C-alpha positions in Angstrom: 45.0 -32.3 -36.5 41.4 -34.1 -36.7 42.0 -35.0 -33.1 42.8 -31.5 -32.0 39.4 -29.9 -33.6 37.6 -33.0 -32.1 38.8 -32.3 -28.3 38.3 -28.5 -28.8 34.7 -29.1 -30.3 34.1 -31.8 -27.2 35.3 -29.4 -24.4 33.2 -26.2 -25.8 30.0 -28.1 -26.0 31.4 -29.6 -22.7 32.4 -25.8 -21.3 28.7 -24.6 -22.7 26.8 -27.5 -20.8 28.3 -26.6 -17.5 27.5 -22.7 -18.1 23.5 -23.8 -19.3 23.5 -26.5 -15.5 22.7 -23.6 -13.6 19.7 -22.5 -15.2 16.3 -23.2 -14.2 12.5 -23.0 -15.9 10.2 -22.3 -13.5 6.6 -21.0 -13.1 3.2 -21.2 -12.0 -0.4 -22.2 -13.6 -3.3 -20.9 -12.0 -7.3 -20.8 -12.8 -10.5 -22.1 -12.1 -14.2 -20.6 -12.4 -15.4 -17.4 -10.9 -18.5 -15.9 -9.8 -19.8 -12.3 -8.9 -23.1 -10.7 -9.1 -24.5 -6.8 -9.8 -21.6 -6.7 -12.5 -21.9 -3.1 -14.5 -24.5 -2.5 -16.8 -26.3 -5.4 -14.7 -26.7 -8.7 -14.0 -24.2 -11.5 -12.6 -21.2 -12.8 -14.7 -20.0 -16.5 -14.5 -16.6 -17.5 -16.3 -13.0 -17.8 -16.1 -10.7 -14.9 -14.7 -7.8 -13.3 -17.0 -5.9 -11.4 -14.6 -5.4 -13.9 -11.8 -6.4 -16.6 -9.8 -4.9 -16.9 -6.6 -1.6 -16.0 -8.0 -0.8 -14.7 -11.6 0.2 -17.4 -14.0 3.9 -17.1 -15.2 6.5 -18.9 -16.5 10.4 -17.9 -16.3 14.2 -18.5 -16.7 16.8 -17.6 -14.3 19.9 -18.2 -14.0 23.7 -17.7 -12.2 27.4 -17.9 -12.2 29.6 -18.6 -9.1 32.1 -16.2 -9.6 34.2 -16.8 -6.8 34.6 -15.4 -3.1 30.7 -15.4 -2.4 30.1 -13.0 -5.5 27.6 -14.4 -8.1 25.7 -12.9 -11.9 22.1 -13.7 -12.3 19.7 -13.2 -14.7 15.9 -13.5 -14.4 13.4 -13.6 -17.8 9.7 -13.6 -16.6 6.5 -14.2 -18.2 3.0 -13.4 -17.1 0.0 -14.9 -18.9 -3.7 -15.5 -19.0 -4.3 -19.4 -18.7 -8.0 -19.3 -19.8 -6.4 -17.7 -23.3 -3.3 -18.5 -23.4 -2.4 -14.4 -24.3 -0.1 -12.0 -22.4 -0.5 -10.2 -19.4 1.3 -7.5 -17.5 1.3 -4.9 -21.0 1.6 -7.9 -23.5 5.1 -7.6 -22.8 6.6 -11.1 -23.3 8.8 -10.5 -20.6 6.5 -8.5 -18.4 6.9 -9.5 -15.2 10.9 -9.6 -14.7 13.4 -9.0 -17.5 17.1 -8.2 -15.3 20.8 -9.3 -15.1 22.7 -8.6 -12.2 25.7 -9.3 -9.7 25.1 -10.2 -5.9 27.5 -10.5 -2.8 28.1 -10.3 1.2 26.8 -6.3 0.1 24.1 -7.0 -1.4 22.3 -7.2 -4.8 22.6 -5.4 -7.5 20.1 -5.3 -10.4 19.5 -3.8 -14.0 16.3 -3.7 -16.6 12.7 -4.6 -15.7 12.0 -5.3 -12.0 10.0 -5.8 -9.2 10.3 -2.6 -7.2 10.0 -1.7 -3.0 6.2 -1.1 -3.1 5.6 -5.2 -3.8 8.7 -6.5 -2.2 7.0 -4.5 1.3 3.8 -6.5 1.0 5.0 -10.0 0.8 5.3 -10.5 4.5 2.1 -8.7 6.2 -0.4 -8.9 3.0 -1.7 -12.8 3.9 -4.0 -12.7 0.7 -1.6 -11.2 -1.8 -2.3 -10.5 -5.6 -5.7 -12.5 -5.7 -9.0 -12.3 -7.3 -10.3 -11.1 -4.2 -7.6 -8.8 -2.8 -6.6 -4.9 -2.2 -5.7 -4.8 -6.3 -9.6 -4.0 -6.4 -8.9 -0.4 -4.8 -5.2 0.1 -6.4 -4.5 -2.0 -9.3 -0.8 -0.9 -9.0 0.1 -2.7 -5.7 0.2 -6.5 -7.7 2.2 -4.6 -10.6 4.8 -2.8 -8.8 7.6 -3.4 -11.1 9.9 -0.6 -12.3 11.2 -0.5 -16.4 14.9 0.9 -17.1 15.6 0.6 -13.5 18.8 0.2 -11.3 18.2 -1.9 -8.0 19.5 -2.8 -4.9 18.8 -4.8 -2.3 21.0 -5.6 1.0 20.1 -7.8 4.3 22.2 -7.6 7.2 21.3 -10.0 10.3 17.7 -9.2 9.8 17.7 -5.7 8.4 16.9 -5.4 5.1 17.2 -2.2 2.8 16.4 -1.6 -0.6 15.5 1.0 -3.3 15.4 1.2 -7.1 15.7 3.8 -9.2 13.8 4.1 -12.5 14.9 6.8 -15.7 11.2 5.5 -17.7 9.1 3.5 -15.3 6.7 1.9 -17.6 7.6 1.8 -21.5 4.5 -0.4 -22.4 1.1 1.0 -23.6 -1.4 2.5 -24.2 -3.5 1.6 -20.7 -4.1 -0.9 -18.2 -2.8 -1.6 -14.6 0.6 -2.8 -15.9 0.9 -0.7 -19.0 0.8 3.3 -18.6 2.9 4.0 -21.4 5.1 6.3 -19.8 8.4 5.2 -21.2 10.6 8.3 -20.5 14.5 8.7 -21.1 13.3 11.8 -22.8 15.9 14.2 -23.9 15.5 17.6 -22.6 12.9 16.3 -19.6 15.0 14.6 -17.3 11.8 13.9 -15.2 9.7 12.5 -17.7 8.8 9.1 -16.2 11.3 9.1 -13.5 10.5 6.7 -10.5 12.0 5.9 -7.1 11.1 3.9 -4.3 12.7 2.7 -1.1 12.6 -0.2 1.8 13.7 -0.9 5.3 12.8 -3.8 7.1 13.6 -5.8 10.1 12.7 -9.8 9.8 12.9 -11.7 13.6 11.9 -15.1 14.1 8.6 -14.4 15.2 7.7 -10.8 14.0 8.5 -8.5 11.4 8.2 -4.7 10.2 8.5 -2.8 7.1 8.0 0.4 5.1 8.7 1.7 1.7 8.1 5.2 -0.1 7.6 5.5 -3.6 7.2 8.0 -6.5 6.3 7.7 -9.8 6.6 11.0 -12.4 4.4 11.5 -15.2 5.2 12.2 -19.1 3.7 13.4 -21.9 1.0 10.9 -23.6 1.1 9.0 -20.2 -2.4 7.2 -19.1 -4.4 9.9 -16.9 -3.5 11.3 -14.7 -0.1 11.6 -14.8 -0.1 13.3 -18.3 3.1 15.7 -17.7 6.5 15.1 -15.8 5.0 17.9 -13.4 2.7 15.1 -12.2 3.2 12.5 -9.5 2.0 9.6 -7.7 3.4 8.8 -4.2 2.9 6.1 -1.7 3.9 5.1 1.7 3.2 1.9 2.9 4.0 0.8 6.7 3.6 -3.0 7.6 4.2 -5.8 9.9 3.4 -9.2 11.5 3.4 -11.7 14.3 3.9 -15.3 13.6 2.5 -18.1 15.8 3.0 -22.0 15.8 -0.1 -22.8 13.5 -0.2 -19.0 11.7 0.8 -16.1 11.0 -1.4 -12.2 11.4 -0.5 -9.1 9.2 -1.7 -5.7 9.7 -0.7 -2.5 6.9 -1.5 1.0 6.1 -0.7 2.8 2.7 -1.3 6.3 2.0 -1.5 7.5 -1.6 -1.0 11.2 -3.1 -1.6 12.1 -6.5 -0.4 15.4 -7.6 -2.0 15.9 -10.9 -4.3 18.3 -12.2 -6.5 17.3 -9.5 -5.0 16.2 -6.5 -6.5 13.1 -4.8 -5.5 11.4 -1.4 -6.6 7.8 -0.2 -6.2 5.3 2.8 -6.1 1.8 2.5 -6.0 0.0 6.1 -5.9 -4.1 6.4 -5.8 -6.7 9.0 -5.4 -10.7 8.0 -4.3 -13.7 8.9 -3.5 -16.9 8.0 -4.0 -20.5 9.9 -3.0 -24.0 9.1 -5.2 -26.6 10.6 -3.4 -29.0 9.6 -0.1 -28.9 7.2 -1.9 -29.6 3.6 -4.7 -27.5 4.7 -4.8 -23.6 5.6 -7.2 -20.4 5.9 -6.6 -17.0 5.0 -8.7 -14.1 5.9 -8.4 -10.5 5.7 -10.7 -7.1 6.1 -9.3 -4.1 4.0 -10.7 -0.7 4.3 -10.3 2.5 1.5 -10.9 5.7 1.8 -10.9 8.3 -1.1 -10.8 11.8 0.4 -14.2 13.5 -1.3 -14.7 10.7 -2.9 -16.2 7.9 -0.8 -15.3 4.3 0.5 -15.0 0.8 0.6 -14.7 -1.9 2.5 -13.6 -5.6 1.2 -13.8 -8.6 3.2 -11.9 -11.8 2.1 -11.3 -15.6 3.0 -9.7 -18.5 1.2 -9.2 -22.1 1.9 -6.1 -23.9 0.5 -5.7 -27.7 0.1 -2.1 -29.1 -1.0 -2.6 -32.1 -3.2 0.6 -32.6 -3.5 4.2 -30.2 -3.0 3.3 -28.8 -6.7 -0.7 -28.5 -6.9 -2.7 -27.1 -5.2 -6.6 -26.6 -4.7 -8.6 -23.7 -3.4 -11.9 -21.3 -3.0 -12.0 -17.5 -2.5 -15.0 -15.5 -1.6 -15.3 -12.0 -1.4 -17.5 -9.4 -0.4 -17.1 -5.8 -1.3 -19.3 -3.0 0.1 -19.5 0.0 -1.5 -20.3 3.6 -0.8 -22.8 5.4 -2.1 -19.7 7.4 -4.5 -17.9 4.1 -5.1 -17.8 1.2 -7.9 -15.1 -1.0 -7.0 -15.4 -4.5 -7.9 -15.1 -7.7 -5.4 -12.7 -9.4 -8.4 -9.7 -8.1 -10.0 -11.0 -6.7 -13.6 -14.4 -6.9 -12.9 -17.1 -4.5 -12.8 -19.8 -3.1 -10.5 -22.6 -0.4 -10.0 -22.0 2.3 -8.2 -22.8 2.4 -4.5 -24.1 -1.4 -5.0 -22.5 -4.2 -2.6 -20.8 -7.5 -4.6 -20.1 -10.7 -3.8 -18.0 -12.6 -5.3 -16.6 -16.8 -5.2 -13.9 -18.2 -7.3 -13.2 -22.4 -7.0 -9.6 -23.3 -8.8 -6.4 -25.1 -9.1 -2.8 -24.0 -9.0 0.2 -26.2 -10.0 3.9 -25.2 -10.1 7.0 -26.3 -12.2 
């Protein structure tokens, strides 16, 4: 009897170990020192950024199980944190970047839970700067935080063509405010529209070029962050972009149209052109120009240059320089999370180090 129990226990332990062998711990730790001038209400700032470096810091767990026939079950739990302070980003959530489970197979991937939506995926190839300290987040803080709570997502890839979409029953349960916390949890009895969101993607990626488009509609709800304080109000983004690859780099271009239908309707256009060039395998240069126009409320232009040097496969040092040209009515900062006086131009710079694991 003891031998039978011992054998059963060893079998259980062995089975558990095998099940856990496909779970991966991964992450990015990224920070440095930044500077920018003309900070509101005045003067300059020197310090460490809390929102992002070249990329936002994160750690996560992901795993999958082979179900046979090319099918898999998977999960992702991902946390975003501020390296200088150790605090949680993404609305203070433990797994604010991702918390989902799903199934994948020949016909695509089905994902349930908090996940990246199509407004983030559509920019992955064309936006060479990405969610960096000096980036298009200065014009639209949603772009590097395009995730949906309570969501059902689908993504399928077929011979270079990608189709995808998400549907959220309540797009953002964290609050009360912030670029990734808008207090719109939805799922309100008697109000099926409160905080609903849907996104859609169609893309083609070839050996040398690619094009993509997405559509994103989010609704408001009672108590949510302004201006979407009612389920009758919507915030809509249409994104079109593309890229061309060449031997030593890539060029990307894109256009983002945003319409906010709330108490005061607003419309904006954001156009960007950028490129990456590899001087050698470990040394690359990025540059991007972004032009933002908010209808009847001014405009601004952001110039960004960045240099990256890979010390190893895991560790990179970089420097980023940005220059924001504000119109007379705008006060958009050059750095994510920064401030600037209305109508003032602003220069920002950062030197940082990034380690991946």
